[in-house]
Every structure is written in C-alpha cells, then in structure tokens.
SEDRENZA-224430 format. One record per residue (C-alpha): z, x, y. Coordinates in nm, 2 decimals, decimal comma, always signed. Layout:
<rs>
+--------+--------+--------+
:     zz :     xx :     yy :
+--------+--------+--------+
:      Z :      X :      Y :
...
+--------+--------+--------+
</rs>
This chain:
<rs>
+--------+--------+--------+
:     zz :     xx :     yy :
+--------+--------+--------+
:  +9,21 : +10,88 :  +7,93 :
:  +8,84 : +10,99 :  +7,97 :
:  +8,81 : +10,80 :  +8,29 :
:  +9,13 : +10,96 :  +8,42 :
:  +9,00 : +11,31 :  +8,34 :
:  +8,67 : +11,23 :  +8,51 :
:  +8,84 : +11,10 :  +8,83 :
:  +9,07 : +11,41 :  +8,83 :
:  +8,77 : +11,64 :  +8,82 :
:  +8,59 : +11,45 :  +9,10 :
:  +8,91 : +11,45 :  +9,31 :
:  +8,93 : +11,83 :  +9,26 :
:  +8,59 : +11,86 :  +9,43 :
:  +8,73 : +11,69 :  +9,74 :
:  +9,05 : +11,90 :  +9,75 :
:  +8,87 : +12,23 :  +9,68 :
:  +8,59 : +12,18 :  +9,94 :
:  +8,31 : +12,16 :  +9,69 :
:  +7,99 : +11,97 :  +9,75 :
:  +7,96 : +11,62 :  +9,60 :
:  +7,63 : +11,46 :  +9,52 :
:  +7,57 : +11,09 :  +9,61 :
:  +7,59 : +11,01 :  +9,24 :
:  +7,93 : +11,17 :  +9,21 :
:  +8,05 : +10,99 :  +9,52 :
:  +7,93 : +10,65 :  +9,38 :
:  +8,09 : +10,73 :  +9,05 :
:  +8,43 : +10,81 :  +9,20 :
:  +8,42 : +10,50 :  +9,42 :
:  +8,34 : +10,29 :  +9,11 :
:  +8,61 : +10,46 :  +8,90 :
:  +8,87 : +10,38 :  +9,16 :
:  +8,74 : +10,03 :  +9,26 :
:  +8,71 :  +9,88 :  +8,91 :
:  +9,08 :  +9,91 :  +8,82 :
:  +9,17 :  +9,78 :  +9,16 :
:  +8,94 :  +9,48 :  +9,13 :
:  +9,08 :  +9,40 :  +8,78 :
:  +9,44 :  +9,42 :  +8,93 :
:  +9,34 :  +9,19 :  +9,21 :
:  +9,18 :  +8,96 :  +8,95 :
:  +9,50 :  +8,95 :  +8,74 :
:  +9,70 :  +8,87 :  +9,06 :
:  +9,47 :  +8,59 :  +9,15 :
:  +9,47 :  +8,45 :  +8,80 :
:  +9,85 :  +8,46 :  +8,82 :
:  +9,83 :  +8,26 :  +9,15 :
:  +9,59 :  +8,01 :  +8,99 :
:  +9,81 :  +7,96 :  +8,69 :
: +10,13 :  +7,94 :  +8,90 :
:  +9,96 :  +7,69 :  +9,13 :
:  +9,83 :  +7,48 :  +8,84 :
: +10,18 :  +7,48 :  +8,68 :
: +10,34 :  +7,36 :  +9,00 :
: +10,05 :  +7,13 :  +9,07 :
: +10,11 :  +6,95 :  +8,75 :
: +10,45 :  +6,84 :  +8,89 :
: +10,28 :  +6,64 :  +9,16 :
: +10,18 :  +6,66 :  +9,53 :
: +10,54 :  +6,69 :  +9,66 :
: +10,61 :  +7,00 :  +9,45 :
: +10,28 :  +7,16 :  +9,55 :
: +10,35 :  +7,08 :  +9,92 :
: +10,70 :  +7,22 :  +9,90 :
: +10,57 :  +7,57 :  +9,80 :
: +10,26 :  +7,54 : +10,02 :
: +10,49 :  +7,47 : +10,32 :
: +10,67 :  +7,81 : +10,30 :
: +10,38 :  +8,01 : +10,15 :
: +10,28 :  +8,16 : +10,48 :
: +10,64 :  +8,26 : +10,54 :
: +10,66 :  +8,43 : +10,21 :
: +10,35 :  +8,63 : +10,30 :
: +10,51 :  +8,72 : +10,63 :
: +10,82 :  +8,87 : +10,47 :
: +10,64 :  +9,03 : +10,17 :
: +10,39 :  +9,19 : +10,41 :
: +10,66 :  +9,35 : +10,62 :
: +10,74 :  +9,56 : +10,32 :
: +10,39 :  +9,71 : +10,33 :
: +10,47 :  +9,86 : +10,67 :
: +10,72 : +10,11 : +10,53 :
: +10,52 : +10,18 : +10,22 :
: +10,19 : +10,26 : +10,39 :
: +10,35 : +10,46 : +10,66 :
: +10,47 : +10,71 : +10,40 :
: +10,19 : +10,68 : +10,14 :
:  +9,91 : +10,77 : +10,39 :
: +10,11 : +11,09 : +10,46 :
: +10,12 : +11,16 : +10,09 :
:  +9,74 : +11,11 : +10,05 :
:  +9,68 : +11,36 : +10,33 :
:  +9,92 : +11,62 : +10,18 :
:  +9,77 : +11,59 :  +9,83 :
:  +9,42 : +11,62 :  +9,98 :
:  +9,55 : +11,94 : +10,15 :
:  +9,70 : +12,06 :  +9,81 :
: +10,05 : +12,05 :  +9,95 :
: +10,21 : +11,87 :  +9,65 :
: +10,57 : +11,99 :  +9,71 :
: +10,56 : +11,85 : +10,07 :
: +10,42 : +11,52 :  +9,93 :
: +10,72 : +11,50 :  +9,70 :
: +10,96 : +11,54 :  +9,99 :
: +10,79 : +11,26 : +10,17 :
: +10,82 : +11,04 :  +9,86 :
: +11,19 : +11,10 :  +9,83 :
: +11,25 : +11,01 : +10,19 :
: +11,03 : +10,70 : +10,15 :
: +11,24 : +10,56 :  +9,86 :
: +11,56 : +10,58 : +10,07 :
: +11,39 : +10,43 : +10,38 :
: +11,22 : +10,15 : +10,19 :
: +11,55 : +10,04 : +10,02 :
: +11,74 : +10,03 : +10,34 :
: +11,46 :  +9,84 : +10,52 :
: +11,40 :  +9,59 : +10,23 :
: +11,77 :  +9,50 : +10,20 :
: +11,78 :  +9,42 : +10,57 :
: +11,47 :  +9,21 : +10,55 :
: +11,61 :  +9,03 : +10,25 :
: +11,93 :  +8,94 : +10,44 :
: +11,73 :  +8,80 : +10,73 :
: +11,52 :  +8,59 : +10,50 :
: +11,82 :  +8,45 : +10,32 :
: +11,99 :  +8,36 : +10,64 :
: +11,70 :  +8,14 : +10,76 :
: +11,62 :  +7,98 : +10,42 :
: +11,82 :  +7,66 : +10,48 :
: +11,64 :  +7,59 : +10,81 :
: +11,28 :  +7,72 : +10,76 :
: +11,12 :  +7,40 : +10,61 :
: +11,25 :  +7,19 : +10,89 :
: +11,12 :  +7,44 : +11,15 :
: +10,78 :  +7,42 : +10,99 :
: +10,76 :  +7,05 : +11,02 :
: +10,83 :  +6,96 : +10,65 :
: +10,94 :  +6,61 : +10,57 :
: +11,26 :  +6,52 : +10,38 :
: +11,07 :  +6,47 : +10,06 :
: +10,97 :  +6,84 : +10,03 :
: +11,22 :  +7,04 : +10,25 :
: +11,50 :  +7,07 : +10,00 :
: +11,28 :  +7,22 :  +9,72 :
: +11,10 :  +7,44 :  +9,98 :
: +11,43 :  +7,58 : +10,10 :
: +11,55 :  +7,67 :  +9,74 :
: +11,21 :  +7,83 :  +9,66 :
: +11,23 :  +8,05 :  +9,97 :
: +11,59 :  +8,14 :  +9,90 :
: +11,51 :  +8,28 :  +9,55 :
: +11,20 :  +8,45 :  +9,69 :
: +11,42 :  +8,62 :  +9,95 :
: +11,64 :  +8,78 :  +9,68 :
: +11,33 :  +8,95 :  +9,53 :
: +11,22 :  +9,13 :  +9,85 :
: +11,37 :  +9,47 :  +9,76 :
: +11,18 :  +9,44 :  +9,42 :
: +10,86 :  +9,37 :  +9,61 :
: +10,93 :  +9,66 :  +9,83 :
: +10,98 :  +9,92 :  +9,55 :
: +10,68 :  +9,78 :  +9,35 :
: +10,45 :  +9,81 :  +9,65 :
: +10,58 : +10,15 :  +9,75 :
: +10,54 : +10,29 :  +9,40 :
: +10,19 : +10,14 :  +9,35 :
: +10,08 : +10,26 :  +9,69 :
: +10,20 : +10,61 :  +9,62 :
: +10,03 : +10,63 :  +9,28 :
:  +9,70 : +10,50 :  +9,43 :
:  +9,71 : +10,75 :  +9,72 :
:  +9,77 : +11,03 :  +9,47 :
:  +9,45 : +10,93 :  +9,29 :
:  +9,61 : +10,73 :  +9,00 :
:  +9,48 : +10,38 :  +9,04 :
:  +9,49 : +10,30 :  +8,67 :
:  +9,86 : +10,28 :  +8,61 :
:  +9,93 : +10,04 :  +8,91 :
:  +9,64 :  +9,82 :  +8,80 :
:  +9,76 :  +9,80 :  +8,44 :
: +10,12 :  +9,72 :  +8,55 :
:  +9,99 :  +9,46 :  +8,79 :
:  +9,81 :  +9,29 :  +8,50 :
: +10,13 :  +9,31 :  +8,30 :
: +10,33 :  +9,15 :  +8,59 :
: +10,08 :  +8,86 :  +8,60 :
: +10,12 :  +8,80 :  +8,22 :
: +10,50 :  +8,82 :  +8,25 :
: +10,50 :  +8,59 :  +8,56 :
: +10,30 :  +8,32 :  +8,37 :
: +10,53 :  +8,35 :  +8,06 :
: +10,86 :  +8,33 :  +8,26 :
: +10,72 :  +8,06 :  +8,48 :
: +10,64 :  +7,85 :  +8,18 :
: +10,98 :  +7,90 :  +8,04 :
: +11,17 :  +7,82 :  +8,36 :
: +10,94 :  +7,54 :  +8,49 :
: +10,89 :  +7,35 :  +8,17 :
: +11,12 :  +7,46 :  +7,89 :
: +11,42 :  +7,48 :  +8,12 :
: +11,29 :  +7,19 :  +8,34 :
: +11,37 :  +7,37 :  +8,67 :
: +11,05 :  +7,27 :  +8,85 :
: +10,99 :  +7,46 :  +9,17 :
: +11,30 :  +7,67 :  +9,13 :
: +11,16 :  +7,78 :  +8,79 :
: +10,85 :  +7,91 :  +8,96 :
: +11,05 :  +8,13 :  +9,19 :
: +11,28 :  +8,26 :  +8,92 :
: +10,99 :  +8,34 :  +8,69 :
: +10,82 :  +8,55 :  +8,96 :
: +11,15 :  +8,73 :  +9,05 :
: +11,21 :  +8,85 :  +8,69 :
: +10,84 :  +8,95 :  +8,64 :
: +10,87 :  +9,15 :  +8,97 :
: +11,19 :  +9,33 :  +8,84 :
: +11,03 :  +9,44 :  +8,52 :
: +10,71 :  +9,56 :  +8,70 :
: +10,90 :  +9,74 :  +8,98 :
: +11,11 :  +9,93 :  +8,72 :
: +10,81 : +10,05 :  +8,53 :
: +10,61 : +10,14 :  +8,84 :
: +10,90 : +10,36 :  +8,97 :
: +10,93 : +10,52 :  +8,62 :
: +10,56 : +10,62 :  +8,62 :
: +10,58 : +10,74 :  +8,98 :
: +10,90 : +10,95 :  +8,96 :
: +10,89 : +11,07 :  +8,60 :
: +10,53 : +11,07 :  +8,47 :
: +10,31 : +11,13 :  +8,78 :
: +10,14 : +11,48 :  +8,76 :
: +10,13 : +11,51 :  +9,14 :
: +10,45 : +11,33 :  +9,25 :
: +10,71 : +11,33 :  +8,97 :
: +11,05 : +11,41 :  +9,13 :
: +11,27 : +11,35 :  +8,82 :
: +11,32 : +11,72 :  +8,74 :
: +11,26 : +11,87 :  +9,08 :
: +11,52 : +11,92 :  +9,36 :
: +11,50 : +11,78 :  +9,71 :
: +11,68 : +11,57 :  +9,96 :
: +11,65 : +11,19 :  +9,97 :
: +11,78 : +11,19 : +10,33 :
: +11,51 : +11,07 : +10,57 :
: +11,40 : +11,34 : +10,82 :
: +11,31 : +11,25 : +11,18 :
: +10,96 : +11,39 : +11,19 :
: +10,85 : +11,23 : +10,86 :
: +11,01 : +10,89 : +10,95 :
: +10,85 : +10,89 : +11,30 :
: +10,51 : +10,97 : +11,15 :
: +10,56 : +10,68 : +10,90 :
: +10,65 : +10,45 : +11,19 :
: +10,35 : +10,56 : +11,39 :
: +10,12 : +10,47 : +11,10 :
: +10,31 : +10,17 : +10,96 :
: +10,45 : +10,00 : +11,27 :
: +10,11 :  +9,88 : +11,40 :
: +10,04 :  +9,74 : +11,05 :
: +10,38 :  +9,58 : +11,04 :
: +10,36 :  +9,42 : +11,38 :
: +10,01 :  +9,31 : +11,31 :
: +10,11 :  +9,15 : +10,98 :
: +10,41 :  +8,97 : +11,14 :
: +10,19 :  +8,83 : +11,42 :
:  +9,91 :  +8,74 : +11,18 :
: +10,15 :  +8,56 : +10,95 :
: +10,29 :  +8,40 : +11,26 :
:  +9,95 :  +8,27 : +11,33 :
:  +9,92 :  +8,15 : +10,97 :
: +10,25 :  +7,98 : +11,00 :
: +10,13 :  +7,81 : +11,33 :
:  +9,82 :  +7,71 : +11,13 :
: +10,06 :  +7,54 : +10,88 :
: +10,23 :  +7,36 : +11,17 :
:  +9,88 :  +7,24 : +11,29 :
:  +9,80 :  +7,12 : +10,94 :
: +10,15 :  +6,96 : +10,86 :
: +10,09 :  +6,64 : +11,07 :
:  +9,79 :  +6,57 : +10,85 :
: +10,03 :  +6,49 : +10,56 :
: +10,13 :  +6,64 : +10,23 :
:  +9,78 :  +6,61 : +10,08 :
:  +9,64 :  +6,83 : +10,35 :
:  +9,93 :  +7,08 : +10,32 :
:  +9,88 :  +7,11 :  +9,95 :
:  +9,50 :  +7,13 :  +9,99 :
:  +9,53 :  +7,40 : +10,25 :
:  +9,76 :  +7,61 : +10,03 :
:  +9,54 :  +7,56 :  +9,72 :
:  +9,23 :  +7,65 :  +9,92 :
:  +9,39 :  +7,98 : +10,02 :
:  +9,47 :  +8,05 :  +9,65 :
:  +9,12 :  +7,95 :  +9,54 :
:  +8,95 :  +8,16 :  +9,81 :
:  +9,15 :  +8,47 :  +9,70 :
:  +8,91 :  +8,49 :  +9,40 :
:  +8,64 :  +8,58 :  +9,65 :
:  +8,81 :  +8,85 :  +9,84 :
:  +8,95 :  +9,01 :  +9,52 :
:  +8,66 :  +9,27 :  +9,51 :
:  +8,71 :  +9,35 :  +9,87 :
:  +9,08 :  +9,45 :  +9,84 :
:  +9,01 :  +9,65 :  +9,52 :
:  +8,74 :  +9,85 :  +9,70 :
:  +8,96 :  +9,88 : +10,01 :
:  +9,23 : +10,04 :  +9,80 :
:  +8,97 : +10,30 :  +9,67 :
:  +8,86 : +10,36 : +10,03 :
:  +9,21 : +10,42 : +10,15 :
:  +9,26 : +10,69 :  +9,88 :
:  +8,93 : +10,86 :  +9,91 :
:  +8,93 : +10,87 : +10,29 :
:  +9,30 : +10,98 : +10,30 :
:  +9,24 : +11,27 : +10,07 :
:  +8,91 : +11,37 : +10,24 :
:  +9,10 : +11,37 : +10,58 :
:  +9,37 : +11,59 : +10,42 :
:  +9,10 : +11,83 : +10,30 :
:  +8,94 : +11,82 : +10,65 :
:  +8,59 : +11,71 : +10,52 :
:  +8,46 : +11,49 : +10,80 :
:  +8,11 : +11,43 : +10,65 :
:  +8,26 : +11,33 : +10,32 :
:  +8,49 : +11,08 : +10,50 :
:  +8,18 : +10,92 : +10,66 :
:  +8,00 : +10,89 : +10,33 :
:  +8,29 : +10,74 : +10,15 :
:  +8,33 : +10,49 : +10,43 :
:  +7,97 : +10,38 : +10,43 :
:  +7,95 : +10,35 : +10,05 :
:  +8,27 : +10,14 : +10,02 :
:  +8,17 :  +9,91 : +10,30 :
:  +7,83 :  +9,83 : +10,16 :
:  +7,98 :  +9,78 :  +9,81 :
:  +8,24 :  +9,54 :  +9,95 :
:  +7,99 :  +9,33 : +10,15 :
:  +7,76 :  +9,30 :  +9,85 :
:  +8,04 :  +9,21 :  +9,61 :
:  +8,20 :  +8,95 :  +9,83 :
:  +7,86 :  +8,79 :  +9,92 :
:  +7,80 :  +8,73 :  +9,55 :
:  +8,16 :  +8,58 :  +9,52 :
:  +8,09 :  +8,36 :  +9,82 :
:  +7,79 :  +8,20 :  +9,65 :
:  +8,00 :  +8,15 :  +9,33 :
:  +8,28 :  +7,99 :  +9,53 :
:  +8,04 :  +7,75 :  +9,70 :
:  +7,88 :  +7,64 :  +9,37 :
:  +8,20 :  +7,62 :  +9,17 :
:  +8,44 :  +7,49 :  +9,43 :
:  +8,50 :  +7,15 :  +9,25 :
:  +8,58 :  +7,34 :  +8,92 :
:  +8,82 :  +7,57 :  +9,11 :
:  +9,01 :  +7,28 :  +9,26 :
:  +9,02 :  +7,09 :  +8,93 :
:  +9,22 :  +7,38 :  +8,78 :
:  +9,47 :  +7,37 :  +9,05 :
:  +9,56 :  +7,00 :  +9,09 :
:  +9,50 :  +6,66 :  +8,92 :
:  +9,54 :  +6,48 :  +9,26 :
:  +9,19 :  +6,36 :  +9,37 :
:  +9,28 :  +6,35 :  +9,74 :
:  +9,38 :  +6,72 :  +9,73 :
:  +9,07 :  +6,81 :  +9,54 :
:  +8,83 :  +6,65 :  +9,79 :
:  +8,99 :  +6,82 : +10,09 :
:  +9,01 :  +7,16 :  +9,90 :
:  +8,64 :  +7,15 :  +9,79 :
:  +8,52 :  +7,08 : +10,15 :
:  +8,74 :  +7,37 : +10,29 :
:  +8,61 :  +7,62 : +10,03 :
:  +8,25 :  +7,54 : +10,09 :
:  +8,30 :  +7,60 : +10,46 :
:  +8,47 :  +7,93 : +10,40 :
:  +8,21 :  +8,06 : +10,16 :
:  +7,98 :  +8,15 : +10,45 :
:  +8,25 :  +8,39 : +10,59 :
:  +8,28 :  +8,61 : +10,29 :
:  +8,03 :  +8,89 : +10,38 :
:  +8,19 :  +8,96 : +10,71 :
:  +8,54 :  +8,91 : +10,57 :
:  +8,45 :  +9,19 : +10,33 :
:  +8,35 :  +9,42 : +10,62 :
:  +8,69 :  +9,35 : +10,78 :
:  +8,89 :  +9,42 : +10,46 :
:  +8,71 :  +9,74 : +10,36 :
:  +8,70 :  +9,88 : +10,71 :
:  +9,07 :  +9,82 : +10,75 :
:  +9,13 : +10,01 : +10,42 :
:  +8,92 : +10,30 : +10,56 :
:  +9,11 : +10,31 : +10,89 :
:  +9,44 : +10,31 : +10,71 :
:  +9,34 : +10,60 : +10,49 :
:  +9,25 : +10,79 : +10,81 :
:  +9,59 : +10,70 : +10,96 :
:  +9,42 : +10,50 : +11,24 :
:  +9,61 : +10,17 : +11,25 :
:  +9,69 : +10,09 : +11,61 :
:  +9,34 :  +9,99 : +11,74 :
:  +9,25 :  +9,79 : +11,42 :
:  +9,58 :  +9,61 : +11,45 :
:  +9,50 :  +9,51 : +11,80 :
:  +9,15 :  +9,39 : +11,70 :
:  +9,29 :  +9,18 : +11,42 :
:  +9,55 :  +9,02 : +11,64 :
:  +9,32 :  +8,95 : +11,93 :
:  +9,06 :  +8,79 : +11,70 :
:  +9,30 :  +8,56 : +11,51 :
:  +9,50 :  +8,44 : +11,81 :
:  +9,22 :  +8,41 : +12,06 :
:  +8,95 :  +8,28 : +11,83 :
:  +9,09 :  +8,12 : +11,52 :
:  +9,40 :  +7,94 : +11,65 :
:  +9,22 :  +7,82 : +11,97 :
:  +8,94 :  +7,68 : +11,77 :
:  +9,17 :  +7,53 : +11,50 :
:  +9,38 :  +7,35 : +11,77 :
:  +9,06 :  +7,21 : +11,93 :
:  +8,89 :  +7,10 : +11,60 :
:  +9,18 :  +6,96 : +11,40 :
:  +9,20 :  +6,64 : +11,60 :
:  +8,84 :  +6,55 : +11,53 :
:  +8,76 :  +6,72 : +11,20 :
:  +9,10 :  +6,73 : +11,03 :
:  +9,15 :  +7,01 : +10,77 :
:  +8,77 :  +7,09 : +10,78 :
:  +8,82 :  +7,18 : +11,15 :
:  +9,09 :  +7,43 : +11,06 :
:  +8,88 :  +7,60 : +10,80 :
:  +8,57 :  +7,60 : +11,02 :
:  +8,77 :  +7,79 : +11,28 :
:  +8,88 :  +8,04 : +11,01 :
:  +8,52 :  +8,09 : +10,91 :
:  +8,39 :  +8,16 : +11,26 :
:  +8,68 :  +8,39 : +11,33 :
:  +8,64 :  +8,60 : +11,02 :
:  +8,27 :  +8,65 : +11,10 :
:  +8,36 :  +8,77 : +11,45 :
:  +8,63 :  +9,00 : +11,31 :
:  +8,40 :  +9,16 : +11,06 :
:  +8,14 :  +9,23 : +11,32 :
:  +8,38 :  +9,41 : +11,56 :
:  +8,52 :  +9,61 : +11,27 :
:  +8,17 :  +9,73 : +11,18 :
:  +8,12 :  +9,84 : +11,54 :
:  +8,44 : +10,05 : +11,53 :
:  +8,34 : +10,20 : +11,20 :
:  +8,00 : +10,30 : +11,34 :
:  +8,17 : +10,47 : +11,65 :
:  +8,35 : +10,72 : +11,42 :
:  +8,64 : +10,72 : +11,67 :
:  +8,88 : +10,66 : +11,39 :
:  +8,82 : +11,00 : +11,23 :
:  +9,09 : +11,23 : +11,34 :
:  +9,05 : +11,58 : +11,18 :
:  +9,21 : +11,87 : +11,36 :
+--------+--------+--------+
</rs>
C-alpha cells in the first residue's frame, strides 16, 4: 500500500507538469519495474515447472508440445495487437488527466477484444487437426500435438481479456495488481497441471487443460480489478457505451496493426525455424523448445522494465513532457542492458543445471546446454531491443520498429539459420539467433538516439 501511494504521488508529478529529480525518476522506474520483473519471473517459473512436468513423460511428450509452441505464441500474440492499440490511448489520456475519455476507450476495447478473440479462436480450432503435419511432425507426436493445440485454441478469448485488463491496469500506473495476479496464475497453473497430468493421468492434454482453467480464474479477477476497483478506470458504476467508435478503433488499429503484423510475421519466422529444426529429430525439437523456455529466465528483467517504460513514456507523452520522455527512455534502457547482461552470465554458468530441471533425457540436455551458452552472448543487445520497443510502444510509434524487427529476423536470422544448420545442427540455428539479436539491438539503439519516435503536438 505504501508503494502504491508513493507511485501515485510520483505519477501526479508527471501529470501535473511538476519537475522530477533524477532520484525520483529512478525511484518511479524501480517501483514499476520490480513488480513487472516478479510477474515475469513467476511466468517463467510456471513455464519451467510445466516443461519439467511434461518432460518427465518422455521425449515424445516434450516434442509434441515443442512442435506447436511457436504456433501458440503466434495466436496468443495476435491478442496483444488489440489490447495495446487501446491501452496506449488510455495511457496518453490518463497522462493528460482525461479519465472520463479513458473510460470510454476502455469500454470500446472490451467489445472489440471479445469479437476479435472469438474470431481468432475459431481460426485456430479449424486448423488444429492439420497443424502438426504442416510443421513436419512425425506420427509419434502429431496426435498429442493436435489435441494440445485444440485445447489451447479454446482459451484464446481468456488470454485476450487477461492481456487487455493487465495492459490497461499497467498503463494507468497500477502495475502491482497485474503482477500479483500473474503470480497467482502461475501457482494455479502448476496446481491444475499436476492434477490433470498426473492424478488424472491425462498427460499432454492435462497440461493444456490446467493452463486453460488457471487462465479463466486469472482473467476473471483481472477484469474485476480493472472494471470495479481501479481508481482511474472503474466503469462498473459509470455510464457509457460499449459500442466501438470509428475514430477510437482506427487509432487502435494504427497503433496495434503494425505490432500485430509484426508478431504474426515474427512467429511465422519462428515456425519456419521449427521447420528447419524438425528434420534434426525429436531430441533437437525438444532441446530447441526447452532452450527457449530456459532462456526466458534471462529476458525476464527486460520485459519487466519494458512494461514500466511503456507506462512512463505513455503518460509523459500524454502530459506533453518531451524532456521527461527522453530521460525515462534513457534510464530504462540502461537498466535493462545491465540487468540482462548479469542474467546472461548466470545463464552461461548454470546452463547444465537449467536443463537438468527441464528434462531427464541426456541427449536433450547436451543440445540445450550448448544452445544456451551460445545465446548468453546476445543478452545485452536483446535487452536494448526489448526495452526500446517498450519505449516506442508507449509513444505510439509502432510502424518503423515493426519493420526493423521483421527485416532483421527474416534477412539475418533465417538466412543464417538455413546456411548453418546443415553443418552445425542445432548450434547453427542458435548462433544465427545470437548474431541477429545483437544486430537488432544496435539498430534499435540508433533509432532511440534519433528521437524521431517522440511525437508530441
């Protein structure tokens, strides 16, 4: 409660045009970043525990989920397009002290998000029987992979509302409630997964069902805190239309569409990476999936700090405070690079231990450890990419960063991966990823330095 009051006081300095000392800026960034990092940590621990539960069932079970993992990211990520398009508008309006207009945007976002997520869910359900075969999966893993993806598809509207509510709360300056509820979701996910995977003996199906139920509970609570309890955005006792208005929706599309297209194409690239890895066999497929899960421990601080950057930059843009925007951008980028550099060292040293947690299969462990130690060298520039992107989103500048992301991953990563996989195997794919992330971080820092992303009228 004391932290919440302190952050409210500091946010009031932004909205009211008051000067902020460097110490106050650092304090506010820290107050927002720490809950975000803890939420990321809980999510990653959930992924670790989920992966270790499934990994205990053997290589085939691990590979069946690993095969469709990039596709689940693709569909899950499309939900962020709608959410961010509306929540950035809310951040700007709250920064400008226009809370009633922010509530109108929130109402419209709920209707739009539900319609969009139901459509996306139907698309995912329709392709679930065929997806594993399209991705090059063998008969030994395709059936379980298809069932897992089918159950995941049913949960997409829940993912959408959870993401929308959490994003709205964070952009209003309330990062504590989303963080706490994400921690709760992880605890529930582990509990339900244990029940369905082991006690009910449902295996891979149990992992999907456990996550779906945890998502339902969390999404319900997140919407309650947003619509009923939020000081800035509660709409439970206020009147207004939920019918989407053209100007608000078009603005959301302008902000969110580049992000959505970018995510679709990026995930398409990740799916193509899975296709490149698939001929290497089920051990390589599982090691690649577990490697991504293990690496997520490293970029946890980056995404937590990026969430803070989006909120701080968004509200500073709304308050028309250009110099404060620049200072928050610089502070968050430096913090992200330092934090993820430390995590990169930790990942390099403890890679064997991280893989031991995820799988008992030695062949998978050996491949995963090698991949993680290659990737450790990319973490500082990966941090620059993550935090800069959060800054640009807060400013509503999404088109150019999306193009930069797409050009980098398709021109650099996939080209190198296709060239190196034949001689280096899975190591070649991860070396290509390392080189590309370093390149992408550098070009994002160049754009940050140019200040062309700051649009204050």
